[in-house]
FIRO-813800 format. One record per residue (C-alpha): x, y, z. Coordinates in Angstrom, 2 decimals, padded with zeros to 5 digits. Layout:
BEGIN
u=X	v=Y	w=Z
...
***
This chain:
BEGIN
u=-046.69	v=-010.36	w=019.35
u=-045.19	v=-008.14	w=016.60
u=-042.05	v=-007.68	w=018.69
u=-041.60	v=-011.45	w=018.83
u=-041.86	v=-011.69	w=015.06
u=-039.36	v=-008.86	w=014.65
u=-036.73	v=-010.52	w=016.84
u=-037.06	v=-013.76	w=014.90
u=-036.05	v=-012.22	w=011.58
u=-032.54	v=-011.14	w=012.53
u=-030.71	v=-013.77	w=010.50
u=-027.07	v=-013.97	w=009.50
u=-025.75	v=-015.01	w=006.11
u=-022.13	v=-014.54	w=004.97
u=-021.43	v=-013.62	w=001.41
u=-019.47	v=-015.48	w=-001.26
u=-017.56	v=-012.78	w=-003.14
u=-014.17	v=-011.70	w=-001.83
u=-010.94	v=-010.33	w=-003.16
u=-007.47	v=-011.84	w=-002.79
u=-008.66	v=-015.46	w=-002.82
u=-006.57	v=-018.47	w=-003.72
u=-008.13	v=-020.93	w=-006.14
u=-008.92	v=-023.31	w=-003.26
u=-010.54	v=-020.58	w=-001.18
u=-012.61	v=-019.49	w=-004.17
u=-013.72	v=-023.08	w=-004.73
u=-014.85	v=-023.33	w=-001.09
u=-016.63	v=-019.95	w=-001.34
u=-018.43	v=-021.02	w=-004.52
u=-019.58	v=-024.21	w=-002.82
u=-020.72	v=-022.22	w=000.21
u=-022.83	v=-019.97	w=-002.05
u=-024.97	v=-023.03	w=-002.92
u=-026.03	v=-023.62	w=000.70
u=-029.58	v=-022.36	w=000.06
u=-030.23	v=-023.82	w=-003.38
u=-028.40	v=-027.19	w=-003.28
u=-027.17	v=-028.28	w=000.14
u=-025.70	v=-031.56	w=-001.08
u=-023.64	v=-029.93	w=-003.82
u=-022.57	v=-027.20	w=-001.39
u=-021.09	v=-029.68	w=001.10
u=-019.55	v=-031.81	w=-001.66
u=-017.71	v=-028.90	w=-003.33
u=-016.39	v=-027.61	w=000.00
u=-015.19	v=-031.09	w=000.94
u=-013.36	v=-031.37	w=-002.39
u=-011.73	v=-028.00	w=-001.75
u=-010.63	v=-029.23	w=001.70
u=-009.14	v=-032.39	w=000.17
u=-007.23	v=-030.30	w=-002.37
u=-005.89	v=-028.04	w=000.40
u=-004.63	v=-031.08	w=002.34
u=-003.04	v=-032.48	w=-000.84
u=-001.16	v=-029.22	w=-001.39
u=-000.30	v=-029.08	w=002.33
u=-001.71	v=-025.54	w=002.57
u=-002.65	v=-024.97	w=006.21
u=-004.10	v=-021.55	w=005.35
u=-006.52	v=-022.92	w=002.74
u=-007.29	v=-025.88	w=004.99
u=-008.30	v=-023.58	w=007.88
u=-010.47	v=-021.49	w=005.52
u=-012.22	v=-024.61	w=004.15
u=-012.94	v=-025.79	w=007.70
u=-014.44	v=-022.35	w=008.48
u=-016.74	v=-022.49	w=005.43
u=-017.89	v=-026.00	w=006.32
u=-018.58	v=-024.88	w=009.89
u=-020.76	v=-022.01	w=008.65
u=-022.56	v=-024.35	w=006.24
u=-023.46	v=-026.79	w=009.02
u=-024.66	v=-023.83	w=011.08
u=-027.12	v=-023.10	w=008.29
u=-028.15	v=-026.80	w=008.41
u=-028.63	v=-026.55	w=012.22
u=-026.21	v=-029.44	w=012.84
u=-024.46	v=-028.27	w=015.99
u=-022.12	v=-031.24	w=016.30
u=-020.60	v=-030.79	w=012.83
u=-020.67	v=-027.02	w=013.23
u=-018.62	v=-027.29	w=016.44
u=-016.20	v=-029.86	w=015.00
u=-015.31	v=-027.82	w=011.91
u=-015.10	v=-024.53	w=013.84
u=-012.61	v=-026.10	w=016.29
u=-010.61	v=-027.61	w=013.42
u=-010.48	v=-024.24	w=011.66
u=-009.24	v=-022.50	w=014.81
u=-006.61	v=-025.17	w=015.55
u=-005.34	v=-025.29	w=011.93
u=-005.20	v=-021.48	w=011.65
u=-002.98	v=-021.31	w=014.73
u=-000.62	v=-023.77	w=013.05
u=-000.63	v=-021.76	w=009.81
u=000.01	v=-018.47	w=011.63
u=-001.52	v=-016.60	w=008.66
u=-003.72	v=-013.54	w=009.25
u=-006.27	v=-014.57	w=006.63
u=-006.67	v=-018.05	w=008.12
u=-006.85	v=-016.61	w=011.67
u=-009.53	v=-014.14	w=010.55
u=-011.68	v=-016.93	w=009.08
u=-011.23	v=-019.19	w=012.11
u=-012.18	v=-016.43	w=014.56
u=-015.20	v=-015.65	w=012.40
u=-016.35	v=-019.28	w=012.60
u=-015.68	v=-019.44	w=016.36
u=-017.60	v=-016.18	w=016.88
u=-020.61	v=-017.62	w=015.05
u=-020.40	v=-020.81	w=017.11
u=-020.33	v=-018.84	w=020.36
u=-023.27	v=-016.75	w=019.18
u=-025.18	v=-019.94	w=018.25
u=-024.74	v=-021.41	w=021.75
u=-025.71	v=-018.10	w=023.43
u=-022.23	v=-017.16	w=024.66
u=-022.39	v=-013.53	w=023.56
u=-019.33	v=-012.30	w=025.45
u=-017.00	v=-014.82	w=023.79
u=-018.75	v=-014.33	w=020.45
u=-018.03	v=-010.59	w=020.55
u=-014.33	v=-011.23	w=021.33
u=-013.88	v=-013.64	w=018.41
u=-015.88	v=-011.54	w=015.96
u=-013.99	v=-008.34	w=016.82
u=-010.66	v=-010.11	w=016.28
u=-011.85	v=-011.38	w=012.88
u=-013.20	v=-007.91	w=012.10
u=-009.85	v=-006.25	w=012.85
u=-007.88	v=-008.74	w=010.75
u=-010.19	v=-008.36	w=007.74
u=-009.84	v=-004.58	w=008.04
u=-006.03	v=-005.03	w=007.86
u=-006.47	v=-007.29	w=004.81
u=-008.80	v=-004.69	w=003.22
u=-011.46	v=-007.36	w=002.68
u=-014.23	v=-004.77	w=002.92
u=-017.06	v=-007.14	w=001.99
u=-016.22	v=-009.35	w=004.98
u=-015.77	v=-006.28	w=007.18
u=-019.32	v=-005.26	w=006.29
u=-020.76	v=-008.70	w=007.13
u=-018.94	v=-009.09	w=010.43
u=-019.49	v=-005.46	w=011.45
u=-023.25	v=-005.95	w=011.01
u=-023.16	v=-009.18	w=013.04
u=-021.20	v=-007.46	w=015.83
u=-023.87	v=-004.75	w=015.84
u=-026.56	v=-007.43	w=016.40
u=-024.50	v=-009.02	w=019.22
u=-024.43	v=-005.72	w=021.15
u=-028.24	v=-005.44	w=020.92
u=-029.93	v=-004.47	w=023.22
u=-027.24	v=-003.86	w=025.82
u=-025.18	v=-001.11	w=024.15
u=-026.99	v=001.26	w=021.82
u=-023.75	v=003.17	w=021.08
u=-021.94	v=000.02	w=019.89
u=-024.97	v=-001.11	w=017.90
u=-024.93	v=002.19	w=015.99
u=-021.12	v=002.33	w=015.69
u=-020.61	v=-001.10	w=014.14
u=-023.72	v=-000.89	w=011.93
u=-022.49	v=002.42	w=010.47
u=-018.97	v=001.03	w=009.99
u=-020.43	v=-002.04	w=008.29
u=-022.40	v=000.19	w=005.91
u=-019.27	v=002.22	w=005.07
u=-017.22	v=-000.91	w=004.33
u=-020.09	v=-002.39	w=002.29
u=-020.16	v=000.67	w=000.04
u=-016.39	v=000.34	w=-000.46
u=-016.75	v=-003.34	w=-001.37
u=-019.60	v=-002.71	w=-003.89
u=-020.84	v=-006.23	w=-003.13
u=-024.68	v=-006.32	w=-003.35
u=-025.13	v=-008.92	w=-000.60
u=-022.80	v=-007.10	w=001.80
u=-024.59	v=-003.81	w=001.12
u=-027.98	v=-005.41	w=001.84
u=-026.73	v=-007.05	w=005.04
u=-025.20	v=-003.78	w=006.29
u=-028.31	v=-001.77	w=005.40
u=-030.41	v=-004.21	w=007.47
u=-028.11	v=-003.60	w=010.44
u=-028.52	v=000.16	w=010.07
u=-032.25	v=-000.32	w=009.55
u=-032.42	v=-002.32	w=012.78
u=-031.43	v=000.60	w=014.98
u=-033.54	v=003.00	w=012.86
u=-036.51	v=000.69	w=013.50
u=-035.92	v=000.94	w=017.26
u=-035.61	v=004.74	w=017.15
u=-038.88	v=004.97	w=015.18
u=-040.79	v=003.10	w=017.88
u=-040.92	v=006.06	w=020.27
u=-043.62	v=007.95	w=018.40
u=-041.23	v=010.39	w=016.69
u=-042.84	v=011.02	w=013.27
u=-039.59	v=012.34	w=011.73
u=-037.64	v=009.23	w=012.80
u=-040.47	v=007.00	w=011.54
u=-040.43	v=008.67	w=008.10
u=-036.62	v=008.39	w=007.98
u=-036.80	v=004.65	w=008.74
u=-039.55	v=004.08	w=006.12
u=-037.56	v=005.87	w=003.40
u=-034.43	v=003.91	w=004.34
u=-036.16	v=000.52	w=004.06
u=-037.87	v=001.50	w=000.80
u=-034.48	v=002.38	w=-000.69
u=-033.04	v=-000.88	w=000.68
u=-035.76	v=-002.93	w=-001.02
u=-035.38	v=-000.97	w=-004.29
u=-031.62	v=-001.59	w=-004.41
u=-032.01	v=-005.27	w=-003.47
u=-034.60	v=-005.93	w=-006.17
u=-032.31	v=-004.38	w=-008.83
u=-029.56	v=-006.92	w=-008.05
u=-031.69	v=-009.78	w=-006.75
u=-029.85	v=-012.41	w=-008.82
u=-026.54	v=-011.46	w=-007.17
u=-027.95	v=-011.92	w=-003.65
u=-027.61	v=-015.47	w=-002.34
u=-029.34	v=-014.93	w=001.02
u=-032.87	v=-014.22	w=-000.20
u=-034.01	v=-014.18	w=003.44
u=-032.49	v=-010.71	w=003.83
u=-034.83	v=-009.37	w=001.12
u=-037.75	v=-010.89	w=003.03
u=-036.50	v=-009.29	w=006.26
u=-036.51	v=-005.85	w=004.60
u=-040.15	v=-006.32	w=003.51
u=-041.21	v=-007.50	w=006.99
u=-039.41	v=-004.66	w=008.80
u=-041.10	v=-002.12	w=006.52
u=-044.48	v=-003.77	w=007.19
u=-043.81	v=-003.54	w=010.96
u=-043.05	v=000.17	w=010.53
u=-046.40	v=000.69	w=008.77
u=-048.24	v=-001.32	w=011.44
u=-046.69	v=000.61	w=014.35
u=-046.72	v=003.98	w=012.58
u=-049.27	v=006.80	w=012.42
u=-052.94	v=005.78	w=012.21
u=-054.67	v=005.03	w=009.99
u=-051.97	v=002.88	w=008.46
u=-051.31	v=002.49	w=004.75
u=-053.05	v=-000.89	w=004.45
u=-052.19	v=-001.35	w=000.79
u=-048.46	v=-000.87	w=001.32
u=-048.55	v=-002.94	w=004.53
u=-050.21	v=-005.95	w=002.91
u=-048.12	v=-005.64	w=-000.28
u=-044.84	v=-005.97	w=001.62
u=-046.16	v=-008.89	w=003.69
u=-047.30	v=-010.67	w=000.54
u=-043.80	v=-010.24	w=-000.92
u=-042.28	v=-011.64	w=002.27
u=-044.73	v=-014.58	w=002.24
u=-043.82	v=-015.35	w=-001.36
u=-040.08	v=-015.30	w=-000.55
u=-040.62	v=-017.50	w=002.53
u=-042.58	v=-020.08	w=000.50
u=-040.26	v=-020.05	w=-002.53
u=-037.02	v=-020.55	w=-000.57
u=-038.45	v=-022.50	w=002.44
u=-037.50	v=-019.76	w=004.88
u=-039.54	v=-020.64	w=007.96
u=-038.93	v=-017.49	w=009.96
u=-039.80	v=-015.24	w=007.02
u=-042.95	v=-017.20	w=006.21
u=-044.07	v=-017.40	w=009.86
u=-043.46	v=-013.70	w=010.48
u=-045.31	v=-012.55	w=007.34
u=-048.38	v=-014.74	w=007.96
u=-048.41	v=-013.86	w=011.66
u=-048.32	v=-010.11	w=011.00
u=-051.11	v=-010.39	w=008.41
u=-053.22	v=-012.45	w=010.79
u=-052.70	v=-009.96	w=013.64
u=-053.62	v=-007.09	w=011.36
u=-056.93	v=-008.67	w=010.27
u=-057.68	v=-009.77	w=013.82
u=-057.26	v=-006.17	w=015.03
u=-059.60	v=-005.02	w=012.24
u=-062.20	v=-007.59	w=013.34
u=-061.91	v=-009.63	w=010.17
u=-061.64	v=-012.88	w=012.09
u=-062.27	v=-015.18	w=009.17
u=-059.39	v=-013.78	w=007.11
u=-057.13	v=-013.92	w=010.15
u=-058.19	v=-017.50	w=010.89
u=-057.52	v=-018.56	w=007.29
u=-054.05	v=-017.03	w=007.41
u=-053.14	v=-018.82	w=010.63
u=-054.53	v=-022.12	w=009.33
u=-052.64	v=-021.61	w=006.04
u=-049.42	v=-021.36	w=008.01
u=-050.24	v=-024.54	w=009.93
u=-051.18	v=-026.45	w=006.76
u=-047.99	v=-025.35	w=004.99
u=-045.83	v=-026.40	w=007.93
u=-047.49	v=-029.82	w=008.11
u=-046.63	v=-030.47	w=004.44
u=-042.91	v=-030.14	w=005.18
u=-040.79	v=-033.21	w=006.02
u=-039.87	v=-031.69	w=009.40
u=-042.03	v=-030.18	w=012.13
u=-041.27	v=-026.72	w=013.50
u=-042.96	v=-027.01	w=016.91
u=-042.21	v=-023.39	w=017.75
u=-043.97	v=-022.18	w=014.60
u=-046.99	v=-024.50	w=015.14
u=-047.30	v=-023.42	w=018.78
u=-047.23	v=-019.77	w=017.69
u=-049.98	v=-020.21	w=015.09
u=-052.23	v=-022.27	w=017.42
u=-051.70	v=-019.59	w=020.07
u=-052.94	v=-016.97	w=017.57
u=-055.98	v=-019.15	w=016.75
u=-056.68	v=-019.58	w=020.47
u=-056.56	v=-015.80	w=020.93
u=-058.90	v=-015.35	w=017.95
u=-061.39	v=-017.92	w=019.37
u=-061.37	v=-016.05	w=022.68
u=-062.20	v=-012.82	w=020.84
u=-065.19	v=-014.56	w=019.19
u=-066.10	v=-016.36	w=022.43
u=-066.04	v=-019.69	w=020.58
u=-065.07	v=-021.82	w=023.56
u=-065.24	v=-025.16	w=021.74
u=-062.71	v=-023.92	w=019.16
u=-060.68	v=-022.33	w=021.97
u=-060.44	v=-025.70	w=023.77
u=-059.42	v=-027.47	w=020.56
u=-056.75	v=-024.88	w=019.74
u=-055.52	v=-024.83	w=023.33
u=-055.01	v=-028.62	w=023.20
u=-052.81	v=-028.30	w=020.12
u=-051.08	v=-025.23	w=021.55
u=-050.13	v=-027.10	w=024.74
u=-048.98	v=-030.09	w=022.72
u=-046.64	v=-028.15	w=020.46
u=-045.64	v=-025.78	w=023.21
u=-044.49	v=-028.74	w=025.28
u=-042.59	v=-030.13	w=022.30
u=-041.09	v=-026.68	w=021.73
u=-040.08	v=-026.54	w=025.38
u=-038.53	v=-030.00	w=025.15
u=-036.62	v=-028.94	w=022.02
u=-035.50	v=-025.75	w=023.73
u=-034.33	v=-027.71	w=026.74
u=-032.53	v=-030.19	w=024.51
u=-030.95	v=-027.31	w=022.62
u=-029.80	v=-025.71	w=025.88
u=-028.23	v=-029.01	w=026.91
u=-026.60	v=-029.38	w=023.48
u=-025.36	v=-025.81	w=023.65
u=-023.97	v=-026.43	w=027.13
u=-022.23	v=-029.59	w=025.97
u=-020.91	v=-027.82	w=022.90
u=-019.69	v=-024.89	w=024.98
u=-017.99	v=-027.23	w=027.44
u=-016.34	v=-029.27	w=024.69
u=-015.28	v=-026.17	w=022.81
u=-013.84	v=-024.53	w=025.91
u=-012.08	v=-027.77	w=026.81
u=-010.54	v=-027.95	w=023.33
u=-009.54	v=-024.29	w=023.45
u=-007.98	v=-024.79	w=026.87
u=-006.13	v=-027.84	w=025.55
u=-004.93	v=-025.87	w=022.50
u=-003.77	v=-023.04	w=024.73
u=-001.99	v=-025.48	w=027.04
u=-000.29	v=-027.20	w=024.09
u=000.77	v=-023.82	w=022.72
u=002.27	v=-022.88	w=026.08
u=004.04	v=-026.25	w=026.33
u=005.38	v=-025.89	w=022.78
u=006.53	v=-022.37	w=023.52
u=008.22	v=-023.53	w=026.71
u=009.81	v=-026.43	w=024.86
u=011.09	v=-024.07	w=022.17
u=012.48	v=-021.73	w=024.78
u=014.17	v=-024.61	w=026.62
u=015.61	v=-025.90	w=023.34
u=016.96	v=-022.46	w=022.43
u=018.32	v=-022.08	w=025.96
u=020.12	v=-025.43	w=025.69
u=021.56	v=-024.48	w=022.32
u=022.64	v=-021.15	w=023.70
u=024.38	v=-022.63	w=026.74
u=026.14	v=-025.25	w=024.58
u=027.29	v=-022.58	w=022.13
u=028.57	v=-020.36	w=024.94
u=030.50	v=-023.24	w=026.52
u=032.02	v=-024.23	w=023.17
u=033.00	v=-020.65	w=022.39
u=034.49	v=-020.34	w=025.87
u=036.63	v=-023.44	w=025.42
u=037.82	v=-022.35	w=021.98
u=038.59	v=-018.89	w=023.28
u=040.56	v=-020.26	w=026.25
u=042.63	v=-022.52	w=024.00
u=043.30	v=-019.78	w=021.46
u=044.14	v=-017.33	w=024.23
u=046.68	v=-019.69	w=025.75
u=048.26	v=-020.55	w=022.37
u=048.50	v=-017.02	w=021.05
u=049.57	v=-015.63	w=024.39
u=052.66	v=-017.85	w=024.29
u=053.47	v=-016.86	w=020.74
u=052.76	v=-013.23	w=021.54
u=055.34	v=-013.06	w=024.34
u=057.92	v=-014.87	w=022.21
u=057.66	v=-012.52	w=019.24
u=056.55	v=-009.31	w=020.94
u=059.87	v=-007.51	w=020.89
u=060.69	v=-008.39	w=017.28
u=057.27	v=-007.31	w=016.09
u=057.40	v=-004.02	w=017.95
u=060.83	v=-003.20	w=016.57
u=059.80	v=-004.09	w=013.05
u=056.61	v=-002.01	w=013.35
u=058.55	v=000.95	w=014.67
u=061.06	v=000.75	w=011.81
u=058.29	v=000.43	w=009.22
u=056.40	v=003.35	w=010.73
u=059.44	v=005.60	w=010.60
u=060.10	v=004.67	w=006.97
u=056.43	v=005.27	w=006.07
u=056.44	v=008.69	w=007.72
u=059.60	v=009.70	w=005.91
u=058.29	v=008.44	w=002.59
u=054.91	v=010.16	w=003.06
u=056.61	v=013.42	w=004.01
u=058.82	v=013.24	w=000.94
u=055.92	v=012.41	w=-001.38
u=053.73	v=015.12	w=000.15
u=056.43	v=017.75	w=-000.27
u=057.08	v=016.72	w=-003.85
u=053.40	v=016.73	w=-004.76
u=052.87	v=020.05	w=-003.00
u=055.85	v=021.61	w=-004.75
u=054.70	v=020.30	w=-008.10
u=051.17	v=021.58	w=-007.50
u=052.38	v=025.04	w=-006.40
u=054.66	v=025.27	w=-009.40
u=051.86	v=024.22	w=-011.71
u=049.43	v=026.70	w=-010.14
u=051.99	v=029.51	w=-010.48
u=052.60	v=028.70	w=-014.13
u=048.84	v=028.30	w=-014.66
u=048.24	v=031.78	w=-013.30
u=051.01	v=033.12	w=-015.49
u=049.48	v=031.53	w=-018.58
u=045.93	v=032.66	w=-017.71
u=046.79	v=036.27	w=-017.04
u=049.15	v=037.23	w=-019.86
u=050.68	v=040.67	w=-019.06
u=050.28	v=041.75	w=-022.71
u=046.58	v=040.96	w=-022.49
u=046.20	v=042.91	w=-019.22
u=048.16	v=045.96	w=-020.39
u=046.42	v=046.12	w=-023.79
u=043.01	v=045.73	w=-022.16
u=043.66	v=048.44	w=-019.57
u=044.94	v=050.67	w=-022.35
u=041.72	v=050.22	w=-024.33
u=039.61	v=050.94	w=-021.24
u=041.73	v=054.07	w=-020.57
u=041.17	v=055.17	w=-024.17
u=037.39	v=054.76	w=-023.73
u=037.46	v=056.87	w=-020.60
u=039.44	v=059.64	w=-022.38
u=036.92	v=059.53	w=-025.21
u=034.10	v=059.97	w=-022.65
u=032.77	v=056.50	w=-023.48
u=032.48	v=055.87	w=-019.77
u=029.50	v=053.49	w=-019.76
u=031.25	v=050.97	w=-021.98
u=034.51	v=051.51	w=-020.12
u=032.86	v=050.80	w=-016.76
u=031.15	v=047.71	w=-018.23
u=034.42	v=046.27	w=-019.52
u=036.25	v=047.24	w=-016.33
u=033.63	v=045.24	w=-014.40
u=034.10	v=042.27	w=-016.74
u=037.87	v=042.50	w=-016.24
u=037.50	v=042.58	w=-012.45
u=035.10	v=039.63	w=-012.56
u=037.46	v=037.66	w=-014.83
u=040.42	v=038.37	w=-012.55
u=038.46	v=037.22	w=-009.50
u=037.26	v=034.08	w=-011.32
u=040.77	v=033.15	w=-012.43
u=042.20	v=033.66	w=-008.95
u=039.39	v=031.71	w=-007.25
u=039.12	v=028.86	w=-009.74
u=042.88	v=028.29	w=-009.95
u=042.71	v=027.11	w=-006.33
u=039.69	v=024.85	w=-006.80
u=039.84	v=021.14	w=-007.62
u=036.80	v=021.22	w=-009.89
u=034.09	v=023.57	w=-011.15
u=030.84	v=022.98	w=-013.01
u=030.86	v=023.47	w=-016.76
u=028.50	v=026.41	w=-016.40
u=031.20	v=028.31	w=-014.42
u=033.85	v=027.40	w=-017.03
u=031.62	v=028.74	w=-019.82
u=030.97	v=031.98	w=-017.92
u=034.72	v=032.52	w=-017.44
u=035.36	v=031.85	w=-021.15
u=032.65	v=034.34	w=-022.15
u=034.16	v=037.09	w=-019.97
u=037.62	v=036.36	w=-021.32
u=036.56	v=036.29	w=-025.00
u=034.50	v=039.47	w=-024.69
u=037.47	v=041.26	w=-023.17
u=039.66	v=039.98	w=-026.00
u=037.09	v=041.31	w=-028.45
u=037.43	v=044.72	w=-026.81
u=041.22	v=044.52	w=-026.95
u=041.17	v=043.64	w=-030.68
u=038.44	v=046.16	w=-031.58
u=035.81	v=043.45	w=-032.16
u=037.74	v=042.00	w=-035.09
u=036.25	v=038.52	w=-034.54
u=033.03	v=036.79	w=-033.46
u=032.54	v=033.77	w=-031.23
u=030.05	v=031.01	w=-030.39
u=029.88	v=028.64	w=-027.41
u=027.79	v=025.56	w=-028.24
u=026.71	v=023.14	w=-025.49
u=025.19	v=019.89	w=-026.74
u=021.85	v=018.92	w=-025.18
u=023.50	v=015.75	w=-023.84
u=025.64	v=017.88	w=-021.50
u=024.19	v=018.59	w=-018.06
u=025.03	v=022.08	w=-016.78
u=026.13	v=020.54	w=-013.49
u=028.90	v=018.40	w=-015.05
u=032.19	v=019.07	w=-013.23
u=035.63	v=019.56	w=-014.88
u=039.05	v=020.86	w=-013.73
u=039.06	v=024.69	w=-013.58
u=040.63	v=026.95	w=-016.25
u=041.21	v=024.00	w=-018.57
u=040.15	v=025.55	w=-021.88
u=041.17	v=029.21	w=-021.46
u=044.80	v=028.71	w=-022.57
u=043.65	v=027.17	w=-025.87
u=041.12	v=029.95	w=-026.42
u=043.92	v=032.45	w=-025.81
u=046.15	v=030.67	w=-028.34
u=043.36	v=030.61	w=-030.91
u=042.79	v=034.38	w=-030.53
u=046.42	v=035.43	w=-030.09
u=048.11	v=033.20	w=-032.66
u=045.25	v=032.40	w=-035.03
u=042.73	v=035.26	w=-035.25
u=044.83	v=038.30	w=-034.32
u=047.39	v=037.88	w=-037.17
u=044.65	v=037.82	w=-039.86
u=045.60	v=040.38	w=-042.54
u=042.95	v=039.67	w=-045.19
u=039.41	v=040.84	w=-045.04
u=038.16	v=037.67	w=-043.46
u=036.36	v=038.22	w=-040.19
u=037.67	v=036.04	w=-037.43
u=035.40	v=033.40	w=-035.87
u=035.96	v=031.29	w=-032.77
u=033.75	v=028.33	w=-031.81
u=033.85	v=026.36	w=-028.54
u=031.73	v=023.16	w=-028.48
u=030.95	v=020.68	w=-025.71
u=029.64	v=017.15	w=-026.28
u=029.05	v=014.29	w=-023.81
u=029.78	v=010.69	w=-024.79
u=027.17	v=009.08	w=-022.53
u=028.34	v=005.49	w=-023.12
u=031.98	v=006.21	w=-022.21
u=031.11	v=008.96	w=-019.66
u=033.59	v=011.31	w=-021.37
u=033.29	v=015.06	w=-022.00
u=034.57	v=016.14	w=-025.43
u=035.61	v=019.81	w=-025.91
u=036.43	v=021.25	w=-029.35
u=037.90	v=024.73	w=-029.99
u=037.83	v=025.77	w=-033.65
u=039.07	v=029.03	w=-035.26
u=039.37	v=030.26	w=-038.83
u=042.74	v=031.91	w=-038.22
u=046.06	v=031.55	w=-040.02
u=046.62	v=027.91	w=-038.96
u=049.41	v=026.03	w=-037.19
u=052.06	v=026.35	w=-039.94
u=051.79	v=030.10	w=-040.30
u=051.60	v=030.55	w=-036.54
u=054.84	v=028.59	w=-035.98
u=056.70	v=030.60	w=-038.65
u=055.66	v=033.85	w=-036.93
u=056.94	v=032.63	w=-033.52
u=060.58	v=032.51	w=-034.59
u=061.24	v=036.08	w=-033.53
u=058.32	v=036.44	w=-031.13
u=059.07	v=037.24	w=-027.52
u=056.00	v=035.43	w=-026.20
u=056.11	v=031.67	w=-025.79
u=052.80	v=029.79	w=-025.22
u=052.83	v=027.40	w=-022.30
u=049.24	v=026.23	w=-022.67
u=049.80	v=022.82	w=-024.22
u=052.62	v=021.79	w=-021.91
u=050.87	v=023.03	w=-018.75
u=047.61	v=021.35	w=-019.71
u=049.45	v=018.07	w=-020.41
u=051.03	v=018.24	w=-016.96
u=047.70	v=019.01	w=-015.31
u=045.96	v=016.14	w=-017.09
u=048.75	v=013.73	w=-016.17
u=048.46	v=014.81	w=-012.55
u=044.64	v=014.61	w=-012.48
u=044.21	v=011.44	w=-014.56
u=047.37	v=009.33	w=-014.26
u=047.59	v=006.58	w=-016.91
u=044.00	v=007.16	w=-018.08
u=043.60	v=006.16	w=-021.77
u=040.42	v=008.23	w=-022.11
u=042.36	v=011.51	w=-021.81
u=043.22	v=012.98	w=-025.21
u=044.62	v=016.35	w=-026.32
u=045.07	v=016.98	w=-030.04
u=045.91	v=020.24	w=-031.84
u=045.56	v=020.04	w=-035.65
u=044.95	v=022.22	w=-038.70
u=041.48	v=022.24	w=-040.21
u=041.12	v=020.26	w=-043.44
u=041.19	v=021.97	w=-046.82
u=037.43	v=021.76	w=-047.34
u=036.71	v=023.62	w=-044.13
u=039.32	v=026.33	w=-044.85
u=042.23	v=027.73	w=-042.87
u=042.37	v=027.60	w=-039.10
u=043.13	v=025.33	w=-036.21
u=041.20	v=022.69	w=-034.19
u=041.91	v=021.75	w=-030.57
u=040.22	v=018.53	w=-029.38
u=040.24	v=017.63	w=-025.68
u=038.50	v=014.64	w=-024.08
u=038.45	v=014.04	w=-020.33
u=036.58	v=011.64	w=-018.03
u=033.88	v=013.25	w=-015.93
u=034.84	v=014.07	w=-012.37
***
């Protein structure tokens, strides 16, 4: 008998808290949450949500509202309405072609198939809904459906029962929804309960601890749990574990959990919970030989059922069967005959109801399958119609294109033959002129570039600079200052290689330009016996990977040293500063070379009899004109420093970034 009670408590109740809801879906879910406490308000709110979805022409919300209504009428045991709304949800979701709507509709159809005992179809629909909710990351729904799928596989596939119950528990913990967690824990507890029935004490203890923890967690968040029946199920399953566990049983704990289940069954009118709790208590006292207590419990269940506005013939038949068994134990044949009369009466009514339910389920299954077949046929016809329409459009388009192409081919073919010779001759003449012009321009540009490179090399590697530098290095060697001589000889070799390499490059990064300037200035310091100092300042706005034309600043540095710092005759120590700044808004690099030498005026007066003529300004102007033709951003200015700053010269150069 206890097994019968256990199978009757496996109830299903979806939850009402989800993520990613629209306002209409949330309204329907809120109405659905009232299905236990206020059925009328529950249906009314869901109907209003459905009306709002139709007003907004939202097929997705409409399909979801139909699904909620279907599940509500399942709770009310109204198969006709349950079937109607489930079919509407499925049909509307196919029109919406939205994964969320399809998930809800398959959920409702899976519950319908489970209700009419079509487990195979129920599993297919539920697994499809399960997969879609996993994609949508609706973990609370995944937990609910996973647990239901686990029940559907019972008792045929123990592996699938365990797999989907464990997955449901994992998703429930991710969702943090109290009702989903309770539902998933009951699914896990279901297979733990089965494993504890084999007499394995360790498995029994594991199952008891699991259900105790389930009850503890549920009671902490009882207000957040809509389906109070699941709390009652946990109490009853734990009582069953105590009853079937090691002897003697813990009577106090056993009766305490059944009393809790009885209270929940009475308070929320949960027939299966109430029947199971009273039945288990009655069986317990009957096994102990306390027939009066057992009889009172069974009669209490009958009296409570008869006060309700509806008659549960299955429950009444069960209780009268228990009383009949108790009378047989006491050998009270008069009572046995009386109870047997009532048992047969309600058992016959129960059989009639079961038969009627089978017929209703068969009708519902037939109607549902017929509608599904019709939907599938309509979908195929629509698909075929769409394909035929697209095929017709395609053929028409191809024919039209063919006609246009034929006409254009004929027209242009005639014109082509008429003008072919003239066009070919004109093209040939133009091609020859283009080739000649390109050859001429290429030669001119190449010649200009070679000339500029040659003069650039000449300006970079001044023979006076080379000879003086080599002389200084030779003097160091003769004076046995070989370490310094080798160091400067290495710098000279590196500078020579850099000048030769960079003069043939289109662009170099500013870091390479600075390194070349440092080598050059340090060698000039050696040549002039360290008569001046220098500083290279790079503003933080300048990225070290900024590219500029190679060897652009060296000629001006040479001029500053040769014509500004070298002629100093007073005791002033020469100072050379090279600064780089980036104008981010205009994308322009600004370079400033400042010295405290004799200045432009004095330098020009000294050049009258000088044999060396500086080409730096003219060559740089030519290079800039070649690199940036007609670019207003390019500037080159050479001026004296103002009186406040003192004597010297300033070279300012601005160029666009390459």
